[in-house]
C-alpha positions as CSV (number, residue, x, y, z in Angstrom):
1,X,-43.8,-45.0,-2.4
2,X,-44.5,-41.8,-0.5
3,X,-43.6,-38.5,-2.0
4,X,-43.3,-35.2,-0.2
5,X,-43.3,-31.9,-2.1
6,X,-41.0,-30.5,0.7
7,X,-39.1,-33.5,2.1
8,X,-37.5,-31.7,5.1
9,X,-38.3,-31.9,8.9
10,X,-40.5,-29.0,10.1
11,X,-37.6,-27.4,12.1
12,X,-35.7,-26.8,8.8
13,X,-38.6,-25.2,6.9
14,X,-38.0,-21.6,8.2
15,X,-34.2,-21.4,7.5
16,X,-34.6,-23.0,4.1
17,X,-37.4,-20.6,3.1
18,X,-35.2,-17.7,4.3
19,X,-32.3,-19.1,2.3
20,X,-34.4,-19.5,-0.8
21,X,-35.9,-16.0,-0.7
22,X,-32.7,-14.2,0.5
23,X,-30.4,-15.8,-2.0
24,X,-30.0,-14.2,-5.4
25,X,-29.5,-17.0,-7.8
26,X,-26.8,-15.9,-10.3
27,X,-28.2,-15.5,-13.8
28,X,-25.5,-17.7,-15.1
29,X,-27.0,-20.7,-13.3
30,X,-30.4,-20.1,-15.0
31,X,-28.8,-21.2,-18.3
32,X,-28.4,-25.0,-18.5
33,X,-26.1,-24.6,-21.5
34,X,-23.4,-22.6,-19.7
35,X,-21.2,-25.8,-19.2
36,X,-21.2,-26.6,-22.9
37,X,-20.6,-22.9,-23.8
38,X,-17.6,-22.6,-21.5
39,X,-16.3,-26.0,-22.4
40,X,-16.3,-25.6,-26.2
41,X,-15.6,-21.9,-26.7
42,X,-12.4,-19.9,-26.6
43,X,-11.9,-16.2,-27.3
44,X,-10.1,-16.2,-30.7
45,X,-9.0,-13.0,-32.5
46,X,-6.2,-13.0,-35.0
47,X,-3.3,-14.9,-33.6
48,X,-4.6,-14.6,-30.0
49,X,-6.6,-17.4,-28.3
50,X,-7.6,-17.5,-24.6
51,X,-9.8,-19.4,-22.2
52,X,-10.5,-18.8,-18.5
53,X,-10.2,-16.2,-16.9
54,X,-10.9,-14.3,-20.2
55,X,-14.2,-14.0,-22.0
56,X,-15.6,-12.0,-24.9
57,X,-16.8,-12.4,-28.5
58,X,-18.2,-15.9,-28.8
59,X,-17.2,-16.8,-25.2
60,X,-20.0,-15.9,-22.7
61,X,-19.4,-13.6,-19.7
62,X,-20.0,-16.4,-17.2
63,X,-16.9,-18.1,-18.6
64,X,-14.5,-15.5,-17.3
65,X,-13.9,-12.7,-14.8
66,X,-15.8,-9.3,-15.5
67,X,-12.6,-7.2,-15.7
68,X,-11.0,-9.5,-18.2
69,X,-13.3,-9.0,-21.1
70,X,-11.5,-9.1,-24.5
71,X,-12.8,-7.5,-27.6
72,X,-12.0,-8.1,-31.3
73,X,-12.1,-5.8,-34.2
74,X,-10.4,-6.4,-37.6
75,X,-8.6,-9.4,-36.1
76,X,-7.1,-7.1,-33.4
77,X,-7.8,-8.1,-29.8
78,X,-8.1,-5.4,-27.2
79,X,-8.8,-5.1,-23.5
80,X,-10.1,-2.1,-21.4
81,X,-8.3,-1.3,-18.1
82,X,-9.4,1.7,-16.1
83,X,-11.3,3.1,-19.2
84,X,-8.1,2.9,-21.3
85,X,-8.0,0.6,-24.4
86,X,-5.0,-1.6,-24.8
87,X,-4.0,-3.8,-27.7
88,X,-3.4,-7.4,-26.6
89,X,-0.1,-8.6,-28.2
90,X,0.4,-11.8,-26.3
91,X,-1.3,-14.0,-23.7
92,X,0.7,-16.6,-21.8
93,X,-1.7,-18.6,-19.7
94,X,1.1,-20.6,-18.1
95,X,2.8,-17.6,-16.6
96,X,-0.5,-15.7,-16.3
97,X,0.9,-12.7,-18.2
98,X,-0.3,-10.4,-20.9
99,X,1.7,-8.2,-23.2
100,X,-0.3,-5.1,-23.9
101,X,0.2,-1.7,-25.6
102,X,-1.8,1.4,-25.5
103,X,-4.0,1.6,-28.5
104,X,-3.8,5.4,-28.7
105,X,0.0,5.1,-29.3
106,X,-0.1,2.4,-31.9
107,X,-0.1,5.0,-34.8
108,X,2.2,7.7,-33.4
109,X,2.1,10.2,-30.5
110,X,-0.4,12.7,-31.8
111,X,-3.7,11.1,-30.9
112,X,-3.3,10.5,-27.1
113,X,-6.1,10.0,-24.6
114,X,-4.0,12.2,-22.3
115,X,-4.4,9.8,-19.4
116,X,-1.7,8.1,-17.4
117,X,-1.2,4.4,-17.7
118,X,-3.0,2.9,-14.7
119,X,-3.7,-0.7,-13.9
120,X,-6.6,-2.1,-11.8
121,X,-4.6,-3.3,-8.8
122,X,-7.2,-6.0,-8.0
123,X,-6.6,-7.6,-11.3
124,X,-3.1,-6.8,-12.6
125,X,0.4,-6.1,-11.5
126,X,3.4,-5.0,-13.5
127,X,6.0,-7.6,-14.5
128,X,9.5,-6.6,-13.5
129,X,11.7,-5.0,-16.1
130,X,9.7,-2.0,-17.0
131,X,9.9,1.7,-16.0
132,X,7.8,4.7,-16.7
133,X,8.7,7.5,-19.0
134,X,6.6,10.7,-19.4
135,X,5.5,12.1,-22.7
136,X,5.0,15.9,-22.4
137,X,2.8,17.9,-24.7
138,X,2.4,21.6,-25.5
139,X,5.6,23.0,-24.1
140,X,6.9,26.6,-24.5
141,X,9.6,27.0,-27.1
142,X,13.0,26.5,-25.4
143,X,16.6,26.3,-26.5
144,X,16.3,22.5,-26.2
145,X,15.0,21.0,-29.5
146,X,11.7,19.2,-29.2
147,X,11.7,15.5,-29.7
148,X,8.4,15.6,-31.5
149,X,5.7,18.1,-32.6
150,X,1.9,17.4,-32.1
151,X,-1.0,19.8,-32.3
152,X,-3.1,18.8,-29.3
153,X,-6.5,20.4,-28.8
154,X,-6.3,23.1,-26.1
155,X,-2.5,23.5,-26.4
156,X,-0.9,26.7,-27.7
157,X,2.3,25.0,-28.7
158,X,3.2,21.8,-30.6
159,X,6.5,21.2,-28.8
160,X,6.8,17.8,-27.2
161,X,9.4,16.2,-25.0
162,X,10.0,12.9,-23.2
163,X,11.5,12.5,-19.7
164,X,12.4,9.4,-17.6
165,X,10.2,8.4,-14.7
166,X,6.6,9.5,-14.0
167,X,6.5,13.3,-13.7
168,X,4.0,16.1,-14.2
169,X,3.7,18.6,-17.1
170,X,5.4,21.5,-15.4
171,X,5.0,24.6,-17.6
172,X,3.7,22.4,-20.4
173,X,0.1,21.6,-21.3
174,X,-0.3,18.0,-20.4
175,X,1.8,14.9,-19.6
176,X,1.2,11.1,-19.9
177,X,3.4,8.4,-18.4
178,X,3.7,5.0,-20.0
179,X,5.8,2.0,-19.0
180,X,8.5,0.8,-21.4
181,X,11.2,-1.8,-21.2
182,X,14.2,-0.8,-19.1
183,X,16.4,-1.9,-21.9
184,X,14.8,0.7,-24.2
185,X,14.4,3.6,-21.8
186,X,17.7,5.4,-22.4
187,X,17.1,5.6,-26.2
188,X,13.4,6.1,-26.0
189,X,13.8,9.5,-24.3
190,X,16.1,10.9,-27.0
191,X,15.0,9.1,-30.2
192,X,11.5,9.4,-31.7
193,X,11.8,6.1,-33.6
194,X,13.0,4.3,-30.5
195,X,10.1,5.8,-28.5
196,X,7.5,4.8,-31.0
197,X,8.9,1.3,-31.3
198,X,9.0,0.9,-27.5
199,X,5.4,2.0,-27.2
200,X,4.3,-0.5,-29.9
201,X,6.2,-3.3,-28.2
202,X,4.1,-2.7,-25.1
203,X,4.7,-4.0,-21.6
204,X,3.8,-7.1,-19.6
205,X,1.4,-7.4,-16.8
206,X,0.4,-10.4,-14.7
207,X,-3.2,-11.1,-13.9
208,X,-3.9,-11.7,-10.3
209,X,-6.3,-14.6,-10.3
210,X,-5.8,-17.5,-8.0
211,X,-7.0,-20.2,-10.4
212,X,-5.5,-23.2,-8.8
213,X,-8.9,-24.7,-8.3
214,X,-9.8,-23.9,-11.9
215,X,-6.6,-25.5,-13.2
216,X,-7.3,-28.7,-11.4
217,X,-10.8,-28.7,-12.7
218,X,-9.8,-28.2,-16.3
219,X,-7.2,-30.9,-15.8
220,X,-10.0,-33.3,-14.9
221,X,-12.0,-32.4,-18.0
222,X,-14.2,-29.8,-16.2
223,X,-14.6,-26.1,-16.9
224,X,-14.6,-23.0,-14.8
225,X,-17.3,-20.4,-14.5
226,X,-17.8,-17.4,-12.2
227,X,-20.7,-16.8,-9.8
228,X,-21.4,-14.1,-7.2
229,X,-21.3,-15.5,-3.7
230,X,-23.5,-14.3,-0.9
231,X,-20.8,-12.0,0.3
232,X,-20.7,-10.5,-3.2
233,X,-17.3,-11.9,-3.9
234,X,-16.4,-13.6,-7.2
235,X,-15.7,-17.3,-6.7
236,X,-14.5,-19.9,-9.1
237,X,-17.0,-22.8,-9.1
238,X,-15.3,-26.0,-10.2
239,X,-17.0,-28.8,-8.4
240,X,-20.1,-30.8,-9.3
241,X,-22.2,-29.9,-6.4
242,X,-24.4,-33.0,-7.0
243,X,-21.5,-35.1,-5.9
244,X,-21.3,-33.6,-2.4
245,X,-21.7,-36.0,0.5
246,X,-24.4,-34.3,2.4
247,X,-27.9,-35.3,1.3
248,X,-29.4,-32.1,2.7
249,X,-27.2,-29.9,0.6
250,X,-28.1,-31.9,-2.5
251,X,-31.8,-31.5,-1.8
252,X,-31.5,-27.7,-1.2
253,X,-29.4,-27.3,-4.4
254,X,-31.9,-29.4,-6.3
255,X,-34.7,-27.1,-5.2
256,X,-32.7,-24.0,-6.1
257,X,-31.2,-25.1,-9.4
258,X,-33.3,-28.0,-10.4
259,X,-31.4,-29.9,-13.2
260,X,-28.6,-27.4,-13.7
261,X,-25.2,-29.1,-13.3
262,X,-22.3,-27.1,-12.0
263,X,-19.0,-27.9,-13.6
264,X,-18.8,-31.7,-13.8
265,X,-15.3,-32.3,-12.6
266,X,-14.5,-36.0,-12.4
267,X,-12.6,-36.9,-9.2
268,X,-14.0,-34.1,-7.1
269,X,-16.2,-35.2,-4.2
270,X,-16.7,-38.8,-5.3
271,X,-15.7,-40.4,-2.1
272,X,-18.1,-41.2,0.7
């Protein structure tokens, strides 16, 4: 039996060498245990449990999307979006929705980050049924009674008000807009207890991940991981590449990844 260290026709050597040296192999593929890690681990914190596209805690980063990292402290799950920390209240994987609430408003109004609520548009979109209100800090004393009083660093006045919609601070020190349920908006702008309750209830967002391929993969007892493609776009890998029909592709992948299996998904690419 003849064995060739490089079993390709000479005319393929140059493009293959270029491919080998130009391709940055994702670090996730250098770990032969990533399939087992993603297949057996979920993010679990308190009453919240989540799989793909989330990761964090005991669930490795390769098992989810970078912007969907979950953290856990004192059985309380959180997620960071645009440098703002949100408490995760619910995860519905079927509808791909999260219910989140701003962590800085979970214990009242007086320790705000003074940043408007802003989502990452590439990852999230608001679920219908919510509208912004604006919490305004450090207002001059007026004939209208303040809804709340907070001593905010840098502000000369503790007077605070709440207005519907997303507006600026005007003559006041700072303003922060936060989405609340449309059903609670009318009472939240006039009642402190209703406002605090609405903020603790949070709001729903939908994550924008087309995971149809992943869902099919999981349905066939596979798992999903993320790799960086040559175009530097995130792609869901959900097919056992060793089951592809083209022998040349199999050999190139073998040279690249040796004995690393990518997502064994029964039923994918078995024909031919």
